[in-house]
PDB file of N, CA, C and O in Angstrom:
ATOM      1  N   MET A   1       5.530  -9.156  -2.270  1.00  0.00           N
ATOM      2  CA  MET A   1       6.264  -9.306  -1.026  1.00  0.00           C
ATOM      3  C   MET A   1       5.578 -10.364  -0.176  1.00  0.00           C
ATOM      4  O   MET A   1       4.351 -10.425  -0.097  1.00  0.00           O
ATOM      5  N   GLU A   2       6.377 -11.177   0.443  1.00  0.00           N
ATOM      6  CA  GLU A   2       5.870 -12.223   1.322  1.00  0.00           C
ATOM      7  C   GLU A   2       5.303 -11.601   2.598  1.00  0.00           C
ATOM      8  O   GLU A   2       5.834 -10.614   3.107  1.00  0.00           O
ATOM      9  N   TYR A   3       4.215 -12.192   3.109  1.00  0.00           N
ATOM     10  CA  TYR A   3       3.608 -11.716   4.347  1.00  0.00           C
ATOM     11  C   TYR A   3       4.584 -11.883   5.505  1.00  0.00           C
ATOM     12  O   TYR A   3       5.266 -12.902   5.619  1.00  0.00           O
ATOM     13  N   LYS A   4       4.640 -10.867   6.361  1.00  0.00           N
ATOM     14  CA  LYS A   4       5.475 -10.917   7.562  1.00  0.00           C
ATOM     15  C   LYS A   4       4.614 -10.569   8.765  1.00  0.00           C
ATOM     16  O   LYS A   4       3.604  -9.876   8.641  1.00  0.00           O
ATOM     17  N   LYS A   5       5.021 -11.054   9.918  1.00  0.00           N
ATOM     18  CA  LYS A   5       4.307 -10.683  11.138  1.00  0.00           C
ATOM     19  C   LYS A   5       4.640  -9.258  11.549  1.00  0.00           C
ATOM     20  O   LYS A   5       3.825  -8.585  12.180  1.00  0.00           O
ATOM     21  N   LEU A   6       5.830  -8.797  11.195  1.00  0.00           N
ATOM     22  CA  LEU A   6       6.230  -7.409  11.444  1.00  0.00           C
ATOM     23  C   LEU A   6       7.095  -6.936  10.287  1.00  0.00           C
ATOM     24  O   LEU A   6       7.950  -7.672   9.796  1.00  0.00           O
ATOM     25  N   TYR A   7       6.867  -5.710   9.861  1.00  0.00           N
ATOM     26  CA  TYR A   7       7.698  -5.095   8.832  1.00  0.00           C
ATOM     27  C   TYR A   7       8.640  -4.119   9.521  1.00  0.00           C
ATOM     28  O   TYR A   7       8.286  -3.522  10.538  1.00  0.00           O
ATOM     29  N   THR A   8       9.836  -3.955   8.971  1.00  0.00           N
ATOM     30  CA  THR A   8      10.798  -3.050   9.587  1.00  0.00           C
ATOM     31  C   THR A   8      10.383  -1.604   9.349  1.00  0.00           C
ATOM     32  O   THR A   8       9.608  -1.301   8.441  1.00  0.00           O
ATOM     33  N   GLU A   9      10.909  -0.737  10.171  1.00  0.00           N
ATOM     34  CA  GLU A   9      10.641   0.693  10.011  1.00  0.00           C
ATOM     35  C   GLU A   9      11.120   1.172   8.643  1.00  0.00           C
ATOM     36  O   GLU A   9      10.483   2.022   8.020  1.00  0.00           O
ATOM     37  N   GLU A  10      12.240   0.627   8.180  1.00  0.00           N
ATOM     38  CA  GLU A  10      12.773   1.012   6.872  1.00  0.00           C
ATOM     39  C   GLU A  10      11.837   0.589   5.743  1.00  0.00           C
ATOM     40  O   GLU A  10      11.624   1.346   4.796  1.00  0.00           O
ATOM     41  N   GLU A  11      11.277  -0.619   5.840  1.00  0.00           N
ATOM     42  CA  GLU A  11      10.334  -1.094   4.817  1.00  0.00           C
ATOM     43  C   GLU A  11       9.085  -0.218   4.771  1.00  0.00           C
ATOM     44  O   GLU A  11       8.599   0.129   3.694  1.00  0.00           O
ATOM     45  N   ILE A  12       8.577   0.133   5.936  1.00  0.00           N
ATOM     46  CA  ILE A  12       7.384   0.980   6.026  1.00  0.00           C
ATOM     47  C   ILE A  12       7.677   2.362   5.455  1.00  0.00           C
ATOM     48  O   ILE A  12       6.891   2.897   4.673  1.00  0.00           O
ATOM     49  N   LYS A  13       8.799   2.932   5.845  1.00  0.00           N
ATOM     50  CA  LYS A  13       9.166   4.271   5.372  1.00  0.00           C
ATOM     51  C   LYS A  13       9.345   4.281   3.852  1.00  0.00           C
ATOM     52  O   LYS A  13       8.878   5.198   3.176  1.00  0.00           O
ATOM     53  N   GLU A  14      10.014   3.269   3.323  1.00  0.00           N
ATOM     54  CA  GLU A  14      10.241   3.202   1.875  1.00  0.00           C
ATOM     55  C   GLU A  14       8.923   3.075   1.123  1.00  0.00           C
ATOM     56  O   GLU A  14       8.740   3.702   0.080  1.00  0.00           O
ATOM     57  N   LEU A  15       8.003   2.267   1.644  1.00  0.00           N
ATOM     58  CA  LEU A  15       6.703   2.103   1.004  1.00  0.00           C
ATOM     59  C   LEU A  15       5.918   3.413   1.029  1.00  0.00           C
ATOM     60  O   LEU A  15       5.313   3.795   0.027  1.00  0.00           O
ATOM     61  N   ALA A  16       5.925   4.092   2.159  1.00  0.00           N
ATOM     62  CA  ALA A  16       5.226   5.378   2.262  1.00  0.00           C
ATOM     63  C   ALA A  16       5.805   6.385   1.273  1.00  0.00           C
ATOM     64  O   ALA A  16       5.055   7.091   0.599  1.00  0.00           O
ATOM     65  N   GLN A  17       7.114   6.456   1.181  1.00  0.00           N
ATOM     66  CA  GLN A  17       7.750   7.390   0.249  1.00  0.00           C
ATOM     67  C   GLN A  17       7.419   7.044  -1.197  1.00  0.00           C
ATOM     68  O   GLN A  17       7.228   7.941  -2.018  1.00  0.00           O
ATOM     69  N   TRP A  18       7.351   5.762  -1.518  1.00  0.00           N
ATOM     70  CA  TRP A  18       7.013   5.342  -2.874  1.00  0.00           C
ATOM     71  C   TRP A  18       5.637   5.872  -3.262  1.00  0.00           C
ATOM     72  O   TRP A  18       5.463   6.437  -4.342  1.00  0.00           O
ATOM     73  N   PHE A  19       4.660   5.685  -2.373  1.00  0.00           N
ATOM     74  CA  PHE A  19       3.310   6.163  -2.671  1.00  0.00           C
ATOM     75  C   PHE A  19       3.248   7.687  -2.700  1.00  0.00           C
ATOM     76  O   PHE A  19       2.639   8.262  -3.603  1.00  0.00           O
ATOM     77  N   GLU A  20       3.867   8.343  -1.729  1.00  0.00           N
ATOM     78  CA  GLU A  20       3.814   9.803  -1.669  1.00  0.00           C
ATOM     79  C   GLU A  20       4.383  10.440  -2.930  1.00  0.00           C
ATOM     80  O   GLU A  20       3.911  11.493  -3.358  1.00  0.00           O
ATOM     81  N   ALA A  21       5.382   9.818  -3.524  1.00  0.00           N
ATOM     82  CA  ALA A  21       5.982  10.351  -4.751  1.00  0.00           C
ATOM     83  C   ALA A  21       5.081  10.152  -5.966  1.00  0.00           C
ATOM     84  O   ALA A  21       5.336  10.726  -7.025  1.00  0.00           O
ATOM     85  N   ARG A  22       4.031   9.345  -5.824  1.00  0.00           N
ATOM     86  CA  ARG A  22       3.191   9.000  -6.977  1.00  0.00           C
ATOM     87  C   ARG A  22       1.714   9.325  -6.789  1.00  0.00           C
ATOM     88  O   ARG A  22       0.900   8.979  -7.645  1.00  0.00           O
ATOM     89  N   TYR A  23       1.350   9.979  -5.692  1.00  0.00           N
ATOM     90  CA  TYR A  23      -0.063  10.269  -5.445  1.00  0.00           C
ATOM     91  C   TYR A  23      -0.741  10.899  -6.657  1.00  0.00           C
ATOM     92  O   TYR A  23      -1.873  10.545  -6.987  1.00  0.00           O
ATOM     93  N   ASP A  24      -0.065  11.819  -7.314  1.00  0.00           N
ATOM     94  CA  ASP A  24      -0.688  12.542  -8.431  1.00  0.00           C
ATOM     95  C   ASP A  24      -0.791  11.700  -9.701  1.00  0.00           C
ATOM     96  O   ASP A  24      -1.441  12.113 -10.662  1.00  0.00           O
ATOM     97  N   ARG A  25      -0.162  10.530  -9.718  1.00  0.00           N
ATOM     98  CA  ARG A  25      -0.186   9.673 -10.913  1.00  0.00           C
ATOM     99  C   ARG A  25      -0.948   8.368 -10.700  1.00  0.00           C
ATOM    100  O   ARG A  25      -0.981   7.521 -11.593  1.00  0.00           O
ATOM    101  N   LEU A  26      -1.550   8.201  -9.548  1.00  0.00           N
ATOM    102  CA  LEU A  26      -2.273   6.955  -9.275  1.00  0.00           C
ATOM    103  C   LEU A  26      -3.489   6.834 -10.183  1.00  0.00           C
ATOM    104  O   LEU A  26      -4.125   7.837 -10.505  1.00  0.00           O
ATOM    105  N   PRO A  27      -3.816   5.615 -10.597  1.00  0.00           N
ATOM    106  CA  PRO A  27      -5.039   5.437 -11.385  1.00  0.00           C
ATOM    107  C   PRO A  27      -6.269   5.703 -10.517  1.00  0.00           C
ATOM    108  O   PRO A  27      -6.190   5.686  -9.289  1.00  0.00           O
ATOM    109  N   ALA A  28      -7.381   5.944 -11.157  1.00  0.00           N
ATOM    110  CA  ALA A  28      -8.614   6.220 -10.420  1.00  0.00           C
ATOM    111  C   ALA A  28      -9.046   5.018  -9.585  1.00  0.00           C
ATOM    112  O   ALA A  28      -9.581   5.183  -8.489  1.00  0.00           O
ATOM    113  N   SER A  29      -8.817   3.816 -10.096  1.00  0.00           N
ATOM    114  CA  SER A  29      -9.186   2.598  -9.375  1.00  0.00           C
ATOM    115  C   SER A  29      -8.180   1.504  -9.720  1.00  0.00           C
ATOM    116  O   SER A  29      -7.407   1.619 -10.671  1.00  0.00           O
ATOM    117  N   VAL A  30      -8.214   0.440  -8.918  1.00  0.00           N
ATOM    118  CA  VAL A  30      -7.303  -0.681  -9.169  1.00  0.00           C
ATOM    119  C   VAL A  30      -7.907  -1.965  -8.605  1.00  0.00           C
ATOM    120  O   VAL A  30      -8.571  -1.952  -7.568  1.00  0.00           O
ATOM    121  N   ARG A  31      -7.668  -3.061  -9.299  1.00  0.00           N
ATOM    122  CA  ARG A  31      -8.042  -4.386  -8.811  1.00  0.00           C
ATOM    123  C   ARG A  31      -6.746  -5.110  -8.464  1.00  0.00           C
ATOM    124  O   ARG A  31      -5.942  -5.420  -9.343  1.00  0.00           O
ATOM    125  N   ILE A  32      -6.552  -5.378  -7.173  1.00  0.00           N
ATOM    126  CA  ILE A  32      -5.342  -6.061  -6.721  1.00  0.00           C
ATOM    127  C   ILE A  32      -5.411  -7.544  -7.080  1.00  0.00           C
ATOM    128  O   ILE A  32      -4.430  -8.130  -7.538  1.00  0.00           O
ATOM    129  N   ASP A  33      -6.572  -8.135  -6.869  1.00  0.00           N
ATOM    130  CA  ASP A  33      -6.809  -9.532  -7.219  1.00  0.00           C
ATOM    131  C   ASP A  33      -8.310  -9.701  -7.450  1.00  0.00           C
ATOM    132  O   ASP A  33      -9.049  -8.717  -7.458  1.00  0.00           O
ATOM    133  N   GLU A  34      -8.758 -10.924  -7.635  1.00  0.00           N
ATOM    134  CA  GLU A  34     -10.173 -11.157  -7.933  1.00  0.00           C
ATOM    135  C   GLU A  34     -11.103 -10.657  -6.835  1.00  0.00           C
ATOM    136  O   GLU A  34     -12.246 -10.291  -7.112  1.00  0.00           O
ATOM    137  N   ALA A  35     -10.632 -10.639  -5.601  1.00  0.00           N
ATOM    138  CA  ALA A  35     -11.485 -10.267  -4.474  1.00  0.00           C
ATOM    139  C   ALA A  35     -11.230  -8.865  -3.939  1.00  0.00           C
ATOM    140  O   ALA A  35     -11.966  -8.402  -3.068  1.00  0.00           O
ATOM    141  N   THR A  36     -10.210  -8.182  -4.433  1.00  0.00           N
ATOM    142  CA  THR A  36      -9.829  -6.898  -3.849  1.00  0.00           C
ATOM    143  C   THR A  36      -9.831  -5.814  -4.909  1.00  0.00           C
ATOM    144  O   THR A  36      -8.972  -5.791  -5.791  1.00  0.00           O
ATOM    145  N   PHE A  37     -10.801  -4.914  -4.816  1.00  0.00           N
ATOM    146  CA  PHE A  37     -10.948  -3.805  -5.749  1.00  0.00           C
ATOM    147  C   PHE A  37     -11.020  -2.515  -4.952  1.00  0.00           C
ATOM    148  O   PHE A  37     -11.781  -2.423  -3.989  1.00  0.00           O
ATOM    149  N   ILE A  38     -10.235  -1.517  -5.342  1.00  0.00           N
ATOM    150  CA  ILE A  38     -10.261  -0.203  -4.703  1.00  0.00           C
ATOM    151  C   ILE A  38     -10.830   0.771  -5.728  1.00  0.00           C
ATOM    152  O   ILE A  38     -10.145   1.113  -6.692  1.00  0.00           O
ATOM    153  N   PRO A  39     -12.088   1.232  -5.539  1.00  0.00           N
ATOM    154  CA  PRO A  39     -12.735   2.061  -6.548  1.00  0.00           C
ATOM    155  C   PRO A  39     -12.233   3.503  -6.601  1.00  0.00           C
ATOM    156  O   PRO A  39     -12.302   4.128  -7.659  1.00  0.00           O
ATOM    157  N   ASP A  40     -11.735   4.044  -5.504  1.00  0.00           N
ATOM    158  CA  ASP A  40     -11.267   5.434  -5.485  1.00  0.00           C
ATOM    159  C   ASP A  40      -9.856   5.469  -4.901  1.00  0.00           C
ATOM    160  O   ASP A  40      -9.647   5.928  -3.778  1.00  0.00           O
ATOM    161  N   LEU A  41      -8.905   4.984  -5.672  1.00  0.00           N
ATOM    162  CA  LEU A  41      -7.532   4.832  -5.181  1.00  0.00           C
ATOM    163  C   LEU A  41      -6.906   6.162  -4.798  1.00  0.00           C
ATOM    164  O   LEU A  41      -6.156   6.228  -3.824  1.00  0.00           O
ATOM    165  N   ARG A  42      -7.194   7.218  -5.537  1.00  0.00           N
ATOM    166  CA  ARG A  42      -6.575   8.521  -5.251  1.00  0.00           C
ATOM    167  C   ARG A  42      -6.981   9.056  -3.881  1.00  0.00           C
ATOM    168  O   ARG A  42      -6.213   9.775  -3.241  1.00  0.00           O
ATOM    169  N   LYS A  43      -8.163   8.713  -3.439  1.00  0.00           N
ATOM    170  CA  LYS A  43      -8.611   9.114  -2.100  1.00  0.00           C
ATOM    171  C   LYS A  43      -8.161   8.103  -1.044  1.00  0.00           C
ATOM    172  O   LYS A  43      -7.811   8.478   0.074  1.00  0.00           O
ATOM    173  N   THR A  44      -8.174   6.830  -1.407  1.00  0.00           N
ATOM    174  CA  THR A  44      -7.891   5.762  -0.455  1.00  0.00           C
ATOM    175  C   THR A  44      -6.408   5.635  -0.121  1.00  0.00           C
ATOM    176  O   THR A  44      -6.064   5.389   1.035  1.00  0.00           O
ATOM    177  N   ALA A  45      -5.527   5.797  -1.098  1.00  0.00           N
ATOM    178  CA  ALA A  45      -4.090   5.582  -0.872  1.00  0.00           C
ATOM    179  C   ALA A  45      -3.527   6.454   0.249  1.00  0.00           C
ATOM    180  O   ALA A  45      -2.834   5.924   1.118  1.00  0.00           O
ATOM    181  N   PRO A  46      -3.790   7.769   0.276  1.00  0.00           N
ATOM    182  CA  PRO A  46      -3.257   8.563   1.391  1.00  0.00           C
ATOM    183  C   PRO A  46      -3.790   8.103   2.749  1.00  0.00           C
ATOM    184  O   PRO A  46      -3.070   8.157   3.746  1.00  0.00           O
ATOM    185  N   LEU A  47      -5.038   7.656   2.792  1.00  0.00           N
ATOM    186  CA  LEU A  47      -5.602   7.161   4.048  1.00  0.00           C
ATOM    187  C   LEU A  47      -4.921   5.864   4.479  1.00  0.00           C
ATOM    188  O   LEU A  47      -4.640   5.672   5.662  1.00  0.00           O
ATOM    189  N   LEU A  48      -4.656   4.980   3.526  1.00  0.00           N
ATOM    190  CA  LEU A  48      -3.953   3.734   3.841  1.00  0.00           C
ATOM    191  C   LEU A  48      -2.545   4.008   4.360  1.00  0.00           C
ATOM    192  O   LEU A  48      -2.099   3.376   5.318  1.00  0.00           O
ATOM    193  N   ILE A  49      -1.851   4.942   3.733  1.00  0.00           N
ATOM    194  CA  ILE A  49      -0.485   5.263   4.157  1.00  0.00           C
ATOM    195  C   ILE A  49      -0.493   5.874   5.554  1.00  0.00           C
ATOM    196  O   ILE A  49       0.352   5.530   6.380  1.00  0.00           O
ATOM    197  N   ASP A  50      -1.435   6.774   5.830  1.00  0.00           N
ATOM    198  CA  ASP A  50      -1.539   7.351   7.173  1.00  0.00           C
ATOM    199  C   ASP A  50      -1.785   6.260   8.213  1.00  0.00           C
ATOM    200  O   ASP A  50      -1.153   6.256   9.269  1.00  0.00           O
ATOM    201  N   MET A  51      -2.705   5.330   7.916  1.00  0.00           N
ATOM    202  CA  MET A  51      -2.985   4.231   8.833  1.00  0.00           C
ATOM    203  C   MET A  51      -1.733   3.388   9.052  1.00  0.00           C
ATOM    204  O   MET A  51      -1.418   3.013  10.181  1.00  0.00           O
ATOM    205  N   MET A  52      -1.025   3.093   7.967  1.00  0.00           N
ATOM    206  CA  MET A  52       0.171   2.265   8.060  1.00  0.00           C
ATOM    207  C   MET A  52       1.222   2.922   8.958  1.00  0.00           C
ATOM    208  O   MET A  52       1.813   2.261   9.811  1.00  0.00           O
ATOM    209  N   LEU A  53       1.452   4.210   8.767  1.00  0.00           N
ATOM    210  CA  LEU A  53       2.463   4.907   9.560  1.00  0.00           C
ATOM    211  C   LEU A  53       2.067   4.978  11.033  1.00  0.00           C
ATOM    212  O   LEU A  53       2.926   4.897  11.911  1.00  0.00           O
ATOM    213  N   TYR A  54       0.786   5.127  11.306  1.00  0.00           N
ATOM    214  CA  TYR A  54       0.301   5.232  12.681  1.00  0.00           C
ATOM    215  C   TYR A  54       0.281   3.875  13.387  1.00  0.00           C
ATOM    216  O   TYR A  54       0.524   3.804  14.592  1.00  0.00           O
ATOM    217  N   GLN A  55      -0.002   2.814  12.660  1.00  0.00           N
ATOM    218  CA  GLN A  55      -0.188   1.490  13.268  1.00  0.00           C
ATOM    219  C   GLN A  55       0.972   0.529  13.018  1.00  0.00           C
ATOM    220  O   GLN A  55       0.845  -0.662  13.304  1.00  0.00           O
ATOM    221  N   GLN A  56       2.080   1.003  12.500  1.00  0.00           N
ATOM    222  CA  GLN A  56       3.143   0.119  12.025  1.00  0.00           C
ATOM    223  C   GLN A  56       3.751  -0.807  13.073  1.00  0.00           C
ATOM    224  O   GLN A  56       4.346  -1.822  12.710  1.00  0.00           O
ATOM    225  N   GLU A  57       3.624  -0.499  14.328  1.00  0.00           N
ATOM    226  CA  GLU A  57       4.226  -1.341  15.367  1.00  0.00           C
ATOM    227  C   GLU A  57       3.242  -2.349  15.957  1.00  0.00           C
ATOM    228  O   GLU A  57       3.603  -3.119  16.848  1.00  0.00           O
ATOM    229  N   LYS A  58       2.013  -2.348  15.470  1.00  0.00           N
ATOM    230  CA  LYS A  58       0.986  -3.231  16.027  1.00  0.00           C
ATOM    231  C   LYS A  58       0.796  -4.451  15.127  1.00  0.00           C
ATOM    232  O   LYS A  58       0.371  -4.316  13.980  1.00  0.00           O
ATOM    233  N   PRO A  59       1.107  -5.636  15.640  1.00  0.00           N
ATOM    234  CA  PRO A  59       0.974  -6.850  14.831  1.00  0.00           C
ATOM    235  C   PRO A  59      -0.429  -7.055  14.258  1.00  0.00           C
ATOM    236  O   PRO A  59      -0.572  -7.674  13.204  1.00  0.00           O
ATOM    237  N   ALA A  60      -1.449  -6.555  14.918  1.00  0.00           N
ATOM    238  CA  ALA A  60      -2.821  -6.729  14.435  1.00  0.00           C
ATOM    239  C   ALA A  60      -3.052  -6.065  13.084  1.00  0.00           C
ATOM    240  O   ALA A  60      -4.009  -6.412  12.391  1.00  0.00           O
ATOM    241  N   PHE A  61      -2.208  -5.126  12.694  1.00  0.00           N
ATOM    242  CA  PHE A  61      -2.380  -4.397  11.441  1.00  0.00           C
ATOM    243  C   PHE A  61      -1.476  -4.903  10.320  1.00  0.00           C
ATOM    244  O   PHE A  61      -1.452  -4.315   9.240  1.00  0.00           O
ATOM    245  N   MET A  62      -0.742  -5.971  10.555  1.00  0.00           N
ATOM    246  CA  MET A  62       0.190  -6.448   9.528  1.00  0.00           C
ATOM    247  C   MET A  62      -0.532  -6.963   8.283  1.00  0.00           C
ATOM    248  O   MET A  62       0.008  -6.863   7.182  1.00  0.00           O
ATOM    249  N   GLY A  63      -1.718  -7.501   8.430  1.00  0.00           N
ATOM    250  CA  GLY A  63      -2.482  -7.936   7.257  1.00  0.00           C
ATOM    251  C   GLY A  63      -2.827  -6.763   6.358  1.00  0.00           C
ATOM    252  O   GLY A  63      -2.699  -6.852   5.137  1.00  0.00           O
ATOM    253  N   GLU A  64      -3.268  -5.654   6.964  1.00  0.00           N
ATOM    254  CA  GLU A  64      -3.585  -4.459   6.191  1.00  0.00           C
ATOM    255  C   GLU A  64      -2.334  -3.877   5.544  1.00  0.00           C
ATOM    256  O   GLU A  64      -2.367  -3.444   4.392  1.00  0.00           O
ATOM    257  N   ILE A  65      -1.240  -3.869   6.285  1.00  0.00           N
ATOM    258  CA  ILE A  65       0.008  -3.338   5.736  1.00  0.00           C
ATOM    259  C   ILE A  65       0.495  -4.226   4.594  1.00  0.00           C
ATOM    260  O   ILE A  65       1.006  -3.724   3.593  1.00  0.00           O
ATOM    261  N   HIS A  66       0.340  -5.523   4.735  1.00  0.00           N
ATOM    262  CA  HIS A  66       0.708  -6.434   3.646  1.00  0.00           C
ATOM    263  C   HIS A  66      -0.097  -6.115   2.383  1.00  0.00           C
ATOM    264  O   HIS A  66       0.433  -6.190   1.275  1.00  0.00           O
ATOM    265  N   GLN A  67      -1.361  -5.763   2.545  1.00  0.00           N
ATOM    266  CA  GLN A  67      -2.185  -5.401   1.383  1.00  0.00           C
ATOM    267  C   GLN A  67      -1.639  -4.158   0.678  1.00  0.00           C
ATOM    268  O   GLN A  67      -1.746  -4.047  -0.544  1.00  0.00           O
ATOM    269  N   ILE A  68      -1.060  -3.231   1.425  1.00  0.00           N
ATOM    270  CA  ILE A  68      -0.476  -2.036   0.802  1.00  0.00           C
ATOM    271  C   ILE A  68       0.752  -2.427  -0.019  1.00  0.00           C
ATOM    272  O   ILE A  68       0.972  -1.885  -1.103  1.00  0.00           O
ATOM    273  N   PHE A  69       1.547  -3.358   0.488  1.00  0.00           N
ATOM    274  CA  PHE A  69       2.670  -3.872  -0.308  1.00  0.00           C
ATOM    275  C   PHE A  69       2.151  -4.561  -1.573  1.00  0.00           C
ATOM    276  O   PHE A  69       2.722  -4.387  -2.650  1.00  0.00           O
ATOM    277  N   ARG A  70       1.084  -5.333  -1.449  1.00  0.00           N
ATOM    278  CA  ARG A  70       0.489  -5.988  -2.620  1.00  0.00           C
ATOM    279  C   ARG A  70      -0.063  -4.960  -3.607  1.00  0.00           C
ATOM    280  O   ARG A  70       0.025  -5.146  -4.820  1.00  0.00           O
ATOM    281  N   LEU A  71      -0.625  -3.888  -3.084  1.00  0.00           N
ATOM    282  CA  LEU A  71      -1.124  -2.813  -3.941  1.00  0.00           C
ATOM    283  C   LEU A  71       0.013  -2.233  -4.770  1.00  0.00           C
ATOM    284  O   LEU A  71      -0.134  -2.022  -5.973  1.00  0.00           O
ATOM    285  N   ARG A  72       1.146  -1.974  -4.126  1.00  0.00           N
ATOM    286  CA  ARG A  72       2.293  -1.450  -4.873  1.00  0.00           C
ATOM    287  C   ARG A  72       2.744  -2.441  -5.943  1.00  0.00           C
ATOM    288  O   ARG A  72       3.035  -2.045  -7.071  1.00  0.00           O
ATOM    289  N   GLU A  73       2.802  -3.721  -5.598  1.00  0.00           N
ATOM    290  CA  GLU A  73       3.190  -4.733  -6.588  1.00  0.00           C
ATOM    291  C   GLU A  73       2.256  -4.707  -7.796  1.00  0.00           C
ATOM    292  O   GLU A  73       2.712  -4.811  -8.934  1.00  0.00           O
ATOM    293  N   ARG A  74       0.956  -4.568  -7.553  1.00  0.00           N
ATOM    294  CA  ARG A  74      -0.011  -4.518  -8.654  1.00  0.00           C
ATOM    295  C   ARG A  74       0.207  -3.273  -9.508  1.00  0.00           C
ATOM    296  O   ARG A  74       0.179  -3.347 -10.737  1.00  0.00           O
ATOM    297  N   LEU A  75       0.424  -2.136  -8.865  1.00  0.00           N
ATOM    298  CA  LEU A  75       0.639  -0.897  -9.619  1.00  0.00           C
ATOM    299  C   LEU A  75       1.896  -0.995 -10.480  1.00  0.00           C
ATOM    300  O   LEU A  75       1.903  -0.541 -11.624  1.00  0.00           O
ATOM    301  N   ILE A  76       2.948  -1.582  -9.940  1.00  0.00           N
ATOM    302  CA  ILE A  76       4.183  -1.770 -10.716  1.00  0.00           C
ATOM    303  C   ILE A  76       3.922  -2.727 -11.879  1.00  0.00           C
ATOM    304  O   ILE A  76       4.371  -2.479 -12.998  1.00  0.00           O
ATOM    305  N   ALA A  77       3.204  -3.814 -11.622  1.00  0.00           N
ATOM    306  CA  ALA A  77       2.877  -4.771 -12.686  1.00  0.00           C
ATOM    307  C   ALA A  77       2.033  -4.125 -13.779  1.00  0.00           C
ATOM    308  O   ALA A  77       2.102  -4.517 -14.943  1.00  0.00           O
ATOM    309  N   ASP A  78       1.236  -3.132 -13.392  1.00  0.00           N
ATOM    310  CA  ASP A  78       0.391  -2.421 -14.356  1.00  0.00           C
ATOM    311  C   ASP A  78       1.126  -1.285 -15.060  1.00  0.00           C
ATOM    312  O   ASP A  78       0.531  -0.566 -15.863  1.00  0.00           O
ATOM    313  N   GLY A  79       2.431  -1.115 -14.761  1.00  0.00           N
ATOM    314  CA  GLY A  79       3.234  -0.143 -15.489  1.00  0.00           C
ATOM    315  C   GLY A  79       3.648   1.103 -14.745  1.00  0.00           C
ATOM    316  O   GLY A  79       4.307   1.967 -15.323  1.00  0.00           O
ATOM    317  N   MET A  80       3.280   1.228 -13.470  1.00  0.00           N
ATOM    318  CA  MET A  80       3.703   2.405 -12.716  1.00  0.00           C
ATOM    319  C   MET A  80       5.140   2.193 -12.258  1.00  0.00           C
ATOM    320  O   MET A  80       5.470   1.152 -11.689  1.00  0.00           O
ATOM    321  N   ASP A  81       5.991   3.180 -12.508  1.00  0.00           N
ATOM    322  CA  ASP A  81       7.399   3.049 -12.102  1.00  0.00           C
ATOM    323  C   ASP A  81       7.616   3.538 -10.697  1.00  0.00           C
ATOM    324  O   ASP A  81       8.740   3.500 -10.196  1.00  0.00           O
TER     325      ASP A  81
END
């Protein structure tokens, strides 16, 4: 997904629901790119989603929210439906 300065409420809600439906199937860790590695994804993902839902209207958090969209793209590319 392309970076945006603001994501819609629908985009945020859909992303949260996607992760919530898959918490029990997340891999233990994931590398999003060469510089971004999440060693404990099963613990980190719920925290990221909570942060996203709480901060979704603040432009200062759009970079972090964009990373969650990138995380989903990586998981899908790695075979998660």
